[in-house]
C-alpha positions as CSV (number, residue, x, y, z in Angstrom):
1,X,-109.3,120.3,315.1
2,X,-106.4,120.5,312.6
3,X,-106.0,123.2,310.0
4,X,-106.7,120.7,307.2
5,X,-110.0,119.6,308.9
6,X,-111.0,123.3,309.2
7,X,-110.4,123.9,305.5
8,X,-112.2,120.7,304.7
9,X,-115.3,121.7,306.6
10,X,-115.2,125.2,305.2
11,X,-115.1,123.8,301.7
12,X,-117.9,121.4,302.4
13,X,-120.1,124.4,303.4
14,X,-120.1,125.4,299.8
15,X,-120.6,121.8,298.4
16,X,-123.8,120.2,297.4
17,X,-124.4,117.1,299.4
18,X,-125.8,113.8,298.0
19,X,-126.3,110.5,299.9
20,X,-124.8,108.3,297.2
21,X,-122.7,109.1,294.1
22,X,-122.6,106.5,291.3
23,X,-119.6,106.8,289.0
24,X,-120.4,105.9,285.5
25,X,-123.6,105.6,283.4
26,X,-122.8,102.3,281.8
27,X,-124.5,99.0,282.3
28,X,-123.4,98.9,286.0
29,X,-124.3,102.5,286.8
30,X,-127.7,102.5,285.3
31,X,-128.4,99.2,287.0
32,X,-127.2,100.6,290.3
33,X,-129.4,103.7,289.9
34,X,-132.5,101.4,289.3
35,X,-131.8,99.3,292.4
36,X,-131.3,102.3,294.6
37,X,-134.8,103.6,293.6
38,X,-136.3,100.2,294.4
39,X,-134.4,99.1,297.4
40,X,-133.4,102.4,299.1
41,X,-136.4,104.7,298.6
42,X,-135.7,108.3,299.7
43,X,-132.0,108.0,299.2
44,X,-130.7,111.0,297.2
45,X,-128.2,110.0,294.5
46,X,-126.5,111.3,291.3
47,X,-124.8,109.5,288.5
48,X,-121.7,111.2,287.1
49,X,-120.8,110.3,283.6
50,X,-117.8,111.7,281.7
51,X,-119.2,110.9,278.2
52,X,-122.0,112.8,276.5
53,X,-124.6,110.1,277.1
54,X,-125.2,106.8,278.8
55,X,-123.9,103.4,277.6
56,X,-120.3,103.1,278.7
57,X,-118.7,100.5,276.5
58,X,-121.6,100.6,274.0
59,X,-121.1,104.3,273.5
60,X,-117.3,104.3,273.5
61,X,-116.9,101.6,270.8
62,X,-118.1,102.5,267.4
63,X,-116.3,100.2,265.1
64,X,-118.2,98.3,262.5
65,X,-120.2,95.4,263.8
66,X,-119.9,96.2,267.5
67,X,-122.1,93.7,269.4
68,X,-122.3,91.9,272.7
69,X,-120.1,88.9,273.3
70,X,-122.6,87.6,275.9
71,X,-126.3,86.7,275.4
72,X,-128.6,89.5,276.4
73,X,-130.8,87.2,278.6
74,X,-127.9,87.2,281.1
75,X,-126.1,90.4,280.0
76,X,-129.5,92.2,280.3
77,X,-130.8,93.1,283.7
78,X,-132.8,90.6,285.6
79,X,-135.6,93.1,286.0
80,X,-135.9,94.1,282.4
81,X,-137.0,91.3,279.9
82,X,-135.0,91.0,276.8
83,X,-137.0,90.3,273.7
84,X,-134.5,90.4,270.8
85,X,-131.9,88.1,269.5
86,X,-129.4,86.7,272.1
87,X,-126.4,88.5,270.6
88,X,-127.2,92.2,270.2
89,X,-125.7,95.2,268.5
90,X,-124.5,98.2,270.4
91,X,-127.5,100.2,269.1
92,X,-129.9,97.5,270.4
93,X,-128.2,97.5,273.8
94,X,-128.3,101.3,274.0
95,X,-132.0,101.3,273.2
96,X,-132.6,98.7,275.9
97,X,-130.7,100.8,278.5
98,X,-132.6,103.9,277.3
99,X,-135.8,102.2,278.1
100,X,-134.6,101.4,281.6
101,X,-133.8,105.0,282.1
102,X,-137.1,106.3,280.7
103,X,-139.3,103.8,282.4
104,X,-137.8,104.5,285.8
105,X,-137.3,108.3,285.5
106,X,-133.5,107.9,286.0
107,X,-132.4,110.6,283.6
108,X,-133.0,113.4,286.2
109,X,-130.3,111.7,288.3
110,X,-127.6,111.6,285.6
111,X,-125.2,114.4,284.9
112,X,-123.3,113.9,281.7
113,X,-119.9,115.4,280.8
114,X,-119.1,115.5,284.5
115,X,-115.6,114.2,285.3
116,X,-114.6,113.4,288.9
117,X,-111.1,114.8,289.3
118,X,-110.5,113.9,292.9
119,X,-112.2,112.1,295.8
120,X,-111.0,112.8,299.3
121,X,-112.3,110.9,302.4
122,X,-112.5,112.7,305.8
123,X,-112.8,110.5,308.9
124,X,-113.6,113.6,310.9
125,X,-116.7,114.2,308.8
126,X,-117.4,110.7,307.6
127,X,-117.8,112.1,304.1
128,X,-116.2,112.0,300.6
129,X,-115.5,115.3,299.0
130,X,-115.5,115.3,295.2
131,X,-114.0,117.8,292.9
132,X,-116.0,117.5,289.6
133,X,-115.2,119.2,286.3
134,X,-118.0,120.0,283.9
135,X,-116.4,119.2,280.6
136,X,-118.8,121.3,278.6
137,X,-118.0,124.5,280.5
138,X,-114.8,123.9,282.3
139,X,-116.5,124.8,285.6
140,X,-115.2,123.0,288.8
141,X,-117.9,121.9,291.1
142,X,-117.7,120.4,294.6
143,X,-119.9,117.7,296.1
144,X,-120.0,115.7,299.3
145,X,-121.4,112.3,299.6
146,X,-121.8,109.5,302.2
147,X,-121.1,106.7,299.8
148,X,-119.2,106.1,296.5
149,X,-120.4,103.4,294.2
150,X,-117.8,102.9,291.5
151,X,-119.5,101.7,288.3
152,X,-117.0,103.1,285.8
153,X,-115.7,99.8,284.5
154,X,-112.1,98.6,284.4
155,X,-110.5,100.2,281.3
156,X,-109.7,103.7,280.1
157,X,-112.4,104.7,277.6
158,X,-110.3,107.5,276.0
159,X,-107.7,105.2,274.5
160,X,-107.1,101.5,273.8
161,X,-103.9,99.6,274.4
162,X,-101.5,100.2,271.5
163,X,-98.2,98.2,271.6
164,X,-95.2,99.9,270.3
165,X,-93.8,98.0,267.4
166,X,-90.5,98.7,265.6
167,X,-90.9,100.9,262.5
168,X,-94.5,102.1,263.2
169,X,-93.6,105.6,262.0
170,X,-92.6,104.2,258.6
171,X,-96.0,102.8,257.7
172,X,-97.6,105.0,255.0
173,X,-101.2,103.8,255.5
174,X,-103.6,104.3,258.4
175,X,-103.1,102.7,261.8
176,X,-106.2,102.7,264.0
177,X,-107.5,101.1,267.2
178,X,-111.1,99.9,267.3
179,X,-111.7,101.8,270.6
180,X,-111.1,105.1,268.8
181,X,-112.4,104.1,265.3
182,X,-112.2,107.1,263.0
183,X,-115.6,108.2,261.6
184,X,-113.9,109.0,258.2
185,X,-112.1,105.6,257.8
186,X,-112.8,104.4,254.2
187,X,-111.9,100.7,253.9
188,X,-113.8,100.0,250.7
189,X,-111.5,98.0,248.3
190,X,-108.6,98.4,250.7
191,X,-106.3,95.7,252.0
192,X,-106.7,95.5,255.8
193,X,-104.7,93.7,258.5
194,X,-106.4,93.3,261.9
195,X,-103.9,92.5,264.6
196,X,-105.5,90.4,267.3
197,X,-107.5,87.3,267.8
198,X,-110.2,88.1,270.4
199,X,-113.8,89.0,270.2
200,X,-113.2,92.5,268.7
201,X,-111.2,91.1,265.8
202,X,-113.7,88.3,265.2
203,X,-116.6,90.8,265.3
204,X,-114.9,93.4,263.1
205,X,-113.7,91.2,260.3
206,X,-117.0,89.8,259.0
207,X,-118.5,93.3,259.3
208,X,-116.0,94.8,256.9
209,X,-114.8,91.9,254.8
210,X,-117.4,92.2,252.0
211,X,-116.3,95.8,251.3
212,X,-112.6,95.3,251.6
213,X,-110.2,93.9,248.9
214,X,-109.1,91.4,251.6
215,X,-108.8,91.3,255.4
216,X,-106.2,89.3,257.3
217,X,-106.4,88.5,261.0
218,X,-102.8,88.5,262.2
219,X,-102.6,86.8,265.5
220,X,-99.6,86.0,267.8
221,X,-101.6,83.1,269.2
222,X,-105.1,81.7,268.6
223,X,-108.2,82.3,270.7
224,X,-110.9,79.7,271.4
225,X,-114.0,80.4,269.3
226,X,-117.4,79.0,270.0
227,X,-120.0,78.9,267.3
228,X,-123.8,79.0,267.7
229,X,-127.0,80.3,266.3
230,X,-128.0,83.8,267.2
231,X,-131.4,82.5,268.3
232,X,-132.7,80.4,271.2
233,X,-135.4,77.9,270.1
234,X,-137.0,77.8,273.6
235,X,-137.4,81.5,273.6
236,X,-139.0,81.5,270.2
237,X,-141.4,78.7,271.2
238,X,-142.5,80.5,274.4
239,X,-143.1,83.7,272.4
240,X,-145.3,81.7,269.9
241,X,-147.2,80.4,272.9
242,X,-147.7,84.1,274.0
243,X,-146.0,83.5,277.4
244,X,-145.5,86.6,279.4
245,X,-142.1,88.2,278.4
246,X,-140.9,88.4,282.0
247,X,-141.5,84.6,282.3
248,X,-139.6,84.0,279.1
249,X,-136.7,86.2,280.2
250,X,-136.4,84.3,283.5
251,X,-136.9,80.8,282.0
252,X,-134.4,81.3,279.2
253,X,-132.0,83.1,281.5
254,X,-132.0,80.1,283.9
255,X,-131.5,77.7,281.0
256,X,-128.5,79.6,279.7
257,X,-126.9,79.9,283.1
258,X,-127.3,76.2,283.7
259,X,-125.7,75.4,280.4
260,X,-122.9,77.9,281.0
261,X,-122.2,76.4,284.4
262,X,-121.9,72.9,283.0
263,X,-119.6,74.1,280.2
264,X,-117.4,76.1,282.5
265,X,-117.0,73.3,285.0
266,X,-116.2,70.9,282.2
267,X,-113.5,73.2,280.9
268,X,-111.7,72.5,284.2
269,X,-112.6,68.9,284.8
270,X,-112.2,67.7,281.2
271,X,-110.4,70.4,279.3
272,X,-109.2,68.1,276.4
273,X,-112.7,67.0,275.7
274,X,-114.0,70.6,275.7
275,X,-111.1,71.6,273.4
276,X,-112.0,68.8,270.9
277,X,-115.6,69.9,270.9
278,X,-114.7,73.6,270.2
279,X,-112.3,72.6,267.4
280,X,-114.9,70.2,265.9
281,X,-117.3,73.2,265.7
282,X,-114.7,75.2,263.8
283,X,-113.9,72.3,261.5
284,X,-117.6,71.7,260.8
285,X,-118.2,75.3,259.9
286,X,-115.1,75.7,257.7
287,X,-115.8,72.5,255.9
288,X,-113.6,70.6,253.4
289,X,-110.4,72.2,252.4
290,X,-109.7,73.6,255.9
291,X,-108.4,70.6,257.6
292,X,-105.4,72.3,259.3
293,X,-106.8,73.9,262.5
294,X,-103.4,75.2,263.8
295,X,-104.7,78.8,263.4
296,X,-107.6,78.0,265.7
297,X,-105.9,75.8,268.3
298,X,-104.7,77.8,271.4
299,X,-101.9,76.5,273.5
300,X,-103.8,76.9,276.7
301,X,-106.9,75.1,278.1
302,X,-110.4,76.5,277.4
303,X,-111.5,79.4,279.6
304,X,-108.0,80.4,280.7
305,X,-108.8,83.4,278.5
306,X,-112.2,84.5,277.3
307,X,-113.9,82.4,274.6
308,X,-115.2,84.5,271.7
309,X,-118.7,83.6,270.6
310,X,-119.3,83.6,266.8
311,X,-123.0,84.0,266.1
312,X,-124.1,82.0,263.1
313,X,-120.4,81.5,262.2
314,X,-120.2,84.8,260.4
315,X,-116.4,85.1,260.9
316,X,-115.9,81.7,259.3
317,X,-118.2,82.6,256.4
318,X,-115.8,85.4,255.6
319,X,-112.9,83.0,255.5
320,X,-114.8,80.5,253.3
321,X,-115.7,83.3,250.9
322,X,-112.0,84.1,250.4
323,X,-112.5,87.7,251.6
324,X,-110.7,87.0,255.0
325,X,-107.8,84.8,256.1
326,X,-105.9,84.1,259.3
327,X,-102.1,84.3,259.8
328,X,-100.4,83.1,263.0
329,X,-97.1,84.8,263.3
330,X,-95.3,87.6,265.2
331,X,-94.5,91.1,264.1
332,X,-90.8,91.9,263.4
333,X,-91.5,95.5,262.2
334,X,-93.8,97.8,260.4
335,X,-92.8,98.8,256.8
336,X,-94.0,101.5,254.5
337,X,-96.5,99.2,252.9
338,X,-97.4,96.8,255.7
339,X,-95.9,94.4,258.2
340,X,-92.7,92.3,258.2
341,X,-93.3,89.1,260.1
342,X,-90.7,87.2,262.2
343,X,-91.1,84.2,259.8
344,X,-89.8,86.3,257.0
345,X,-93.1,86.7,255.3
346,X,-94.7,90.1,254.7
347,X,-98.3,91.3,254.8
348,X,-99.3,94.3,252.6
349,X,-101.8,96.7,254.1
350,X,-103.5,100.0,253.3
351,X,-105.0,100.0,256.8
352,X,-103.8,98.2,260.0
353,X,-106.3,97.8,262.8
354,X,-104.7,97.1,266.2
355,X,-107.4,95.1,268.0
356,X,-105.0,94.8,270.9
357,X,-107.2,95.3,273.9
358,X,-107.6,97.7,276.8
359,X,-105.6,99.8,279.2
360,X,-106.7,98.7,282.6
361,X,-108.0,101.7,284.7
362,X,-109.3,100.6,288.0
363,X,-110.4,103.9,289.6
364,X,-111.4,106.0,286.6
365,X,-108.2,108.2,286.7
366,X,-109.6,109.8,289.9
367,X,-107.1,111.0,292.5
368,X,-108.2,109.3,295.7
369,X,-107.1,110.3,299.2
370,X,-107.9,108.9,302.6
371,X,-107.5,111.5,305.4
372,X,-105.0,113.4,303.3
373,X,-103.0,110.4,302.2
374,X,-103.1,109.3,298.5
375,X,-104.9,105.9,298.2
376,X,-102.6,103.2,296.9
377,X,-105.3,100.9,295.6
378,X,-102.8,98.0,294.9
379,X,-101.9,97.9,298.6
380,X,-105.5,97.2,299.7
381,X,-107.1,93.7,300.1
382,X,-110.4,93.1,298.4
383,X,-113.5,92.1,300.3
384,X,-115.2,89.7,297.7
385,X,-114.2,92.0,294.9
386,X,-116.6,94.7,296.0
387,X,-115.0,96.6,298.9
388,X,-111.4,97.2,300.0
389,X,-109.5,97.3,303.3
390,X,-108.8,100.8,304.6
391,X,-111.3,102.4,302.1
392,X,-114.5,103.6,303.8
393,X,-117.9,103.8,302.3
394,X,-117.0,102.7,298.8
395,X,-118.1,99.7,296.6
396,X,-116.8,98.7,293.2
397,X,-118.5,96.7,290.5
398,X,-116.2,94.3,288.7
399,X,-118.0,91.6,286.8
400,X,-117.3,88.1,285.6
401,X,-114.9,86.8,283.0
402,X,-116.8,83.6,282.3
403,X,-120.3,84.9,282.7
404,X,-122.1,88.1,281.8
405,X,-120.9,91.3,283.6
406,X,-124.4,92.4,284.5
407,X,-125.0,89.2,286.6
408,X,-122.6,90.6,289.1
409,X,-123.7,94.2,288.7
410,X,-127.1,93.0,289.9
411,X,-125.6,91.0,292.8
412,X,-123.4,93.9,293.9
413,X,-126.3,96.3,293.7
414,X,-128.3,94.0,296.1
415,X,-125.3,94.0,298.5
416,X,-124.8,97.8,298.4
417,X,-128.4,98.5,299.0
418,X,-128.6,96.0,301.8
419,X,-125.4,97.6,303.3
420,X,-126.8,101.1,303.1
421,X,-130.1,100.1,304.7
422,X,-128.1,98.2,307.5
423,X,-126.0,101.3,308.2
424,X,-129.1,103.4,308.5
425,X,-130.6,100.9,310.9
426,X,-127.4,100.9,313.0
427,X,-127.1,104.7,312.9
428,X,-123.6,104.2,311.4
429,X,-122.0,106.8,309.1
430,X,-119.0,104.8,308.2
431,X,-118.2,101.2,307.2
432,X,-114.7,100.0,306.2
433,X,-113.6,96.4,305.6
434,X,-110.7,95.2,307.8
435,X,-108.9,92.0,308.1
436,X,-110.0,90.1,311.2
437,X,-107.6,88.7,313.8
438,X,-107.9,85.2,312.2
439,X,-106.9,86.7,308.9
440,X,-103.6,88.1,310.1
441,X,-101.4,85.3,308.7
442,X,-103.3,84.9,305.5
443,X,-101.1,85.0,302.4
444,X,-101.8,88.0,300.1
445,X,-101.9,87.1,296.4
446,X,-102.6,88.9,293.1
447,X,-106.1,89.9,292.3
448,X,-106.6,86.8,290.2
449,X,-104.6,83.6,289.8
450,X,-102.9,83.8,286.4
451,X,-103.1,80.0,286.2
452,X,-106.9,80.5,286.3
453,X,-107.4,83.4,284.0
454,X,-104.7,85.5,282.3
455,X,-105.7,87.8,279.5
456,X,-103.1,90.4,278.5
457,X,-104.9,93.4,279.9
458,X,-105.1,91.8,283.3
459,X,-101.5,90.7,283.3
460,X,-100.3,94.2,282.3
461,X,-102.2,95.9,285.0
462,X,-102.2,93.4,287.9
463,X,-100.1,95.7,290.0
464,X,-102.9,98.3,289.9
465,X,-105.4,95.9,291.4
466,X,-106.0,95.1,295.1
467,X,-104.6,91.9,296.7
468,X,-106.7,88.9,297.4
469,X,-106.4,86.4,300.3
470,X,-106.9,82.6,300.3
471,X,-110.3,82.8,302.0
472,X,-113.6,83.3,300.2
473,X,-114.3,86.6,302.0
474,X,-111.1,88.1,300.6
475,X,-111.3,87.3,296.9
476,X,-113.4,87.8,293.8
477,X,-114.2,84.1,293.0
478,X,-115.3,84.8,289.4
479,X,-117.9,82.1,290.0
480,X,-121.4,83.4,289.5
481,X,-123.0,80.1,290.3
482,X,-121.5,80.2,293.8
483,X,-121.8,83.9,294.4
484,X,-125.5,84.1,293.6
485,X,-126.2,82.0,296.7
486,X,-123.3,83.4,298.9
487,X,-123.5,87.1,298.4
488,X,-127.1,87.5,299.6
489,X,-126.2,85.6,302.8
490,X,-123.2,87.9,303.8
491,X,-123.4,88.7,307.5
492,X,-123.2,92.5,307.6
493,X,-122.3,92.3,311.3
494,X,-119.3,90.1,310.7
495,X,-116.0,91.3,312.0
496,X,-114.8,92.1,308.5
497,X,-117.0,95.2,308.6
498,X,-116.0,98.0,311.0
499,X,-118.7,100.6,311.6
500,X,-118.5,104.0,313.1
């Protein structure tokens, strides 16, 4: 036994042991906790959450109007019927998650303000050792666990992505990011510029436009926007007929998923037709006098980046009212009173909101080590976007770009629970994905094909993400409609899984 192993074992004698540690009490972590109680009874587990409460994204983001960009029939859990409007506010989503926690007695498993500082795997002990800091007291705690379930999401919650523009220090007004929205920000009767064209900007603008003097969306390039009612007629009819809520949830969920599948596949097979339909929706909502759609016409095909859903066209109502406008241009520099554009035009601003996206953060700022060697996550190869070569006893939830995140959180939960039960049946204490002999000459590629999907936050952080292969086993397909059938059929005795 080496000196390092002796120290490791001595340290573990003073550590609290837990069968499974879930990292994060957001939508994935709370779902994972529920599935563990249902599918792996008797398994001890804890959920470590850095923030003061549950919710993840829905707790972090507090900017005006924060709401889902996916319908709650599919963004909600499959086991918890959704009974509200399809597009929900952050408060409604937090209330929904709170009911899941209360109904299933999950709160006793969650430890808030607990930050995992380091995670070290020992092959000698077949255990992870975690150093955990209590943020309320500063105390450093130690835990050991058999299995790590990473549900912390994919971006850094403490700060959003803020590009560095020339002259930023010259601006005399307030510059804010939606992810860290100041509680004291007064935008009443102020001139506001929102930099960005995605869902955050399209959500924020109609929420503040009525109170502002004027709001301008400044975009470098347009985003596809899809308009629809924040209601589903079928759901309303079934409720009038007093159908059981769980039936309504499943029926409407299947309807939405079918329609999304058709739309997504059409965006690849007939992108120009889909583009015309999306632009026709914009034109119909803006009405006469807004015939130039250049500000709403992206240069890429639909679904190469995420399509922002505009419930009841509220963003366009702000434009029609004259309280909001869109400018497509690039920033030359900030000035004392606003922004100088590369076209030569200027935009005056009392407040500038940089709705410029996320900082990718794939492992929660945790220092990982495998048998004493720092884990280089970008050097691993993903097993179906859930596990990683050379990393034992760990699974990660990374959702879908073109469908609701929670759909995959549920699928991954089923896989993890099945894997844990399989290990118990085999008497195995370790499982690690490994490339099989037939995978030896497989080309290794970026996590996702940029020709398929290429938002800025992914392109900036691609080097942080694991590699993928050209076989289904070694990639995250981003295709729920295929994975919902494939993932439950994964052969856990396949050579891709090495047990010990």
